[in-house]
C-alpha positions as CSV (number, residue, x, y, z in Angstrom):
1,M,-30.9,-26.9,-5.9
2,P,-27.1,-26.1,-5.9
3,Y,-27.4,-24.6,-9.2
4,R,-30.2,-22.3,-8.3
5,R,-28.5,-21.3,-5.0
6,T,-25.4,-20.3,-7.4
7,E,-27.6,-18.3,-9.5
8,N,-29.1,-16.6,-6.7
9,V,-25.6,-16.0,-5.2
10,T,-24.5,-14.5,-8.4
11,R,-27.5,-12.3,-8.9
12,K,-27.0,-10.9,-5.4
13,A,-23.4,-10.2,-5.9
14,A,-24.2,-8.5,-9.3
15,A,-26.7,-6.3,-7.6
16,R,-24.2,-5.2,-4.7
17,H,-21.6,-4.5,-7.0
18,G,-24.1,-2.4,-9.1
19,A,-25.5,-0.5,-6.0
20,I,-21.7,0.3,-5.2
21,M,-21.1,1.6,-8.7
22,A,-24.1,3.6,-8.5
23,A,-23.0,5.0,-5.2
24,A,-19.8,5.8,-6.2
25,R,-20.9,7.4,-9.5
26,A,-23.3,9.8,-7.7
27,L,-20.8,11.0,-5.4
28,A,-18.2,11.6,-8.3
29,S,-21.1,13.4,-10.0
30,E,-21.6,15.8,-7.2
31,G,-18.2,16.3,-5.8
32,G,-15.4,14.9,-8.2
33,L,-13.6,11.8,-7.3
34,G,-12.1,13.2,-4.1
35,T,-15.4,12.3,-2.6
36,V,-15.4,8.7,-3.7
37,Q,-14.2,7.1,-0.2
38,I,-15.1,3.7,1.0
39,A,-17.4,5.0,3.9
40,A,-19.1,7.5,1.8
41,V,-19.9,5.2,-0.7
42,A,-21.2,2.8,1.9
43,A,-23.3,5.6,3.4
44,R,-24.6,6.6,0.1
45,G,-25.6,3.2,-1.2
46,G,-27.1,1.8,2.3
47,I,-24.3,-0.9,2.3
48,A,-21.9,-1.7,5.1
49,A,-18.5,-0.5,4.6
50,G,-17.2,-4.0,5.1
51,T,-19.1,-5.2,2.0
52,V,-17.6,-2.5,0.0
53,Y,-14.2,-3.7,1.0
54,R,-14.8,-7.1,0.1
55,Y,-15.4,-6.0,-3.6
56,F,-12.9,-3.2,-3.4
57,P,-10.0,-3.5,-1.0
58,S,-8.9,0.0,-1.5
59,K,-10.1,3.4,-3.0
60,T,-7.9,3.0,-5.8
61,E,-9.6,-0.1,-7.0
62,L,-12.8,1.4,-6.5
63,I,-12.1,4.4,-8.7
64,A,-10.4,2.3,-11.3
65,A,-13.6,0.2,-11.6
66,L,-15.9,3.2,-11.5
67,V,-13.7,4.6,-14.4
68,A,-13.8,1.4,-16.5
69,V,-17.8,1.1,-16.1
70,Q,-18.1,4.8,-17.2
71,S,-15.7,4.4,-20.2
72,T,-17.6,1.3,-21.3
73,T,-20.9,3.0,-21.0
74,E,-19.9,6.2,-22.8
75,I,-18.0,4.4,-25.9
76,A,-21.1,2.0,-26.0
77,A,-23.4,5.1,-26.6
78,L,-20.8,6.6,-29.0
79,N,-20.7,3.7,-31.1
80,R,-24.6,3.2,-31.1
81,A,-24.9,6.5,-32.7
82,A,-22.2,6.0,-35.1
83,D,-23.5,2.5,-36.0
84,A,-26.9,4.2,-36.9
85,A,-25.6,6.8,-39.5
86,P,-26.1,6.3,-42.9
87,G,-22.3,6.6,-43.9
88,P,-18.8,7.1,-42.6
89,L,-18.6,11.0,-42.2
90,S,-22.1,10.9,-40.7
91,A,-21.0,8.1,-38.4
92,L,-17.9,10.3,-37.3
93,A,-20.1,13.4,-36.9
94,A,-22.6,11.3,-34.8
95,A,-19.8,10.0,-32.5
96,I,-18.6,13.3,-31.8
97,V,-22.0,14.8,-31.2
98,T,-22.7,12.0,-28.8
99,F,-19.9,12.2,-26.7
100,A,-19.9,16.1,-26.4
101,A,-23.7,16.2,-25.6
102,R,-23.4,13.5,-23.0
103,A,-20.4,15.1,-21.4
104,L,-21.9,18.5,-21.3
105,A,-25.1,17.2,-19.7
106,S,-23.2,15.7,-16.7
107,R,-20.0,18.1,-16.9
108,R,-18.7,17.3,-13.3
109,L,-18.9,13.7,-13.9
110,A,-17.0,13.9,-17.2
111,L,-14.5,16.1,-15.7
112,A,-13.9,13.8,-12.8
113,M,-13.7,10.7,-15.4
114,L,-11.2,12.5,-17.6
115,A,-9.5,15.5,-16.6
116,E,-9.8,16.2,-12.8
117,P,-6.4,16.7,-11.0
118,I,-5.8,13.3,-9.1
119,E,-3.2,11.3,-7.7
120,P,-1.0,9.5,-10.2
121,E,-1.8,6.1,-8.9
122,L,-5.4,6.8,-10.1
123,D,-4.6,8.6,-13.3
124,A,-3.7,5.4,-14.8
125,A,-7.3,4.3,-15.1
126,R,-8.4,7.6,-16.6
127,L,-5.5,7.1,-19.2
128,R,-7.0,3.9,-20.3
129,Y,-10.4,5.4,-20.6
130,R,-8.8,8.3,-23.0
131,G,-6.9,5.7,-24.9
132,A,-10.2,3.8,-25.6
133,L,-12.0,6.9,-26.6
134,A,-9.2,7.9,-28.9
135,G,-9.6,4.2,-30.2
136,A,-13.1,4.4,-31.0
137,F,-12.7,7.7,-32.8
138,E,-10.0,6.3,-34.8
139,I,-12.0,3.5,-36.2
140,R,-14.2,6.2,-37.5
141,I,-11.8,8.4,-39.0
142,Q,-10.0,5.3,-40.5
143,S,-13.2,4.4,-42.1
144,A,-13.9,8.0,-43.5
145,L,-10.2,7.8,-44.8
146,E,-10.6,4.4,-46.8
147,R,-13.8,5.7,-48.4
148,G,-11.8,8.9,-49.6
149,H,-14.1,11.5,-47.3
150,L,-11.1,12.9,-45.5
151,P,-7.7,13.8,-46.7
152,G,-4.9,11.9,-46.0
153,Q,-3.6,11.7,-42.4
154,D,-2.7,9.6,-39.5
155,A,-5.9,8.2,-37.9
156,A,-4.4,7.5,-34.4
157,V,-2.8,11.0,-34.3
158,A,-5.9,12.6,-35.5
159,A,-8.1,10.6,-33.1
160,A,-5.7,11.7,-30.3
161,A,-5.9,15.5,-31.1
162,L,-9.5,15.2,-31.5
163,V,-10.0,13.7,-27.9
164,G,-7.7,16.5,-26.6
165,A,-9.8,19.2,-28.3
166,L,-13.2,17.9,-27.1
167,I,-12.1,17.4,-23.4
168,E,-10.4,21.1,-23.4
169,G,-13.2,22.7,-25.3
170,L,-16.2,20.8,-23.3
171,I,-14.7,20.2,-19.6
172,G,-11.2,21.5,-19.5
173,P,-10.5,24.5,-17.2
174,L,-10.6,26.8,-20.3
175,A,-13.9,25.6,-21.4
176,P,-17.0,28.0,-20.8
177,V,-19.4,26.8,-18.3
178,V,-22.7,26.8,-20.0
179,A,-26.3,26.8,-18.4
180,D,-28.5,23.6,-18.6
181,A,-30.5,25.1,-21.2
182,P,-30.9,22.9,-24.1
183,A,-30.2,25.6,-26.6
184,Q,-27.0,26.4,-24.9
185,I,-25.8,22.9,-24.6
186,R,-26.8,22.3,-28.4
187,A,-24.8,25.6,-29.4
188,Q,-21.5,24.4,-27.7
189,V,-22.0,20.9,-29.0
190,Q,-22.4,22.1,-32.7
191,T,-19.2,24.4,-32.0
192,V,-16.9,21.6,-30.9
193,T,-18.3,19.2,-33.4
194,L,-17.8,21.7,-36.4
195,F,-14.1,22.3,-34.7
196,G,-13.4,18.6,-34.9
197,L,-14.7,17.9,-38.4
198,R,-13.1,21.0,-40.1
199,G,-9.9,19.8,-38.0
200,L,-10.2,16.5,-39.7
201,G,-10.4,18.4,-43.1
202,V,-14.2,18.4,-43.9
203,V,-14.8,21.5,-45.8
204,D,-17.1,23.9,-43.8
205,A,-20.4,23.8,-45.7
206,R,-20.3,20.0,-45.6
207,A,-19.3,20.0,-42.0
208,R,-22.0,22.2,-41.1
209,G,-24.6,20.1,-43.2
210,L,-23.3,16.9,-41.1
211,V,-23.9,18.8,-37.8
212,V,-27.5,20.0,-38.6
213,Q,-28.5,16.3,-39.7
214,T,-27.1,14.8,-36.9
215,A,-29.8,14.5,-34.1
216,L,-28.2,15.7,-30.9
217,P,-28.9,13.4,-27.6
218,L,-31.3,14.9,-25.1
219,P,-29.5,17.1,-22.6
220,E,-30.7,15.0,-19.8
221,A,-28.4,12.0,-21.0
222,R,-26.1,11.5,-18.6
223,V,-22.3,10.3,-18.8
């Protein structure tokens, strides 16, 4: 009996945590991180504010947890796509395409998670996300280098540059705002993917072939 009670308590706690994260994510998707306040999250999730405070004593901790969850989700999606590819260059292309398509499918949330102006104490969590993203791309770049598919270069520097290009090209202040039409999303994803592959040293014809061969995630995929 004690074991069953403990199991039930753990399950209920996980469900409450999930509801809090879902409410925070929904608010960030609609209005950015500035809307992720304890009271607003409680109201959105149908949870008492005191319950939210028990899990997250401050807004900073709540937002840090949200960014960490989103980071894990996005990098897992990127890695699944890359792992399913037939070779290291295809894996690299699949990783770029997947990140780009998911970011454009939920641009407001992606901006909040990666680039929206915010208080310095909150930006540390987003820096960890960008670092993890660069690390995931670095693994794919290094694999392609080891197989001789890319010209010699520092994989860590190249990965950081790739992340910067993707953020600016997709969700940064200079990025064009595309309609939700699948054709327009696909076109922008293909453009940034080609740019990234060319920048890494993949010759144009081969880069185009890799993008064409990579199946784009459906636009309704969410970051």
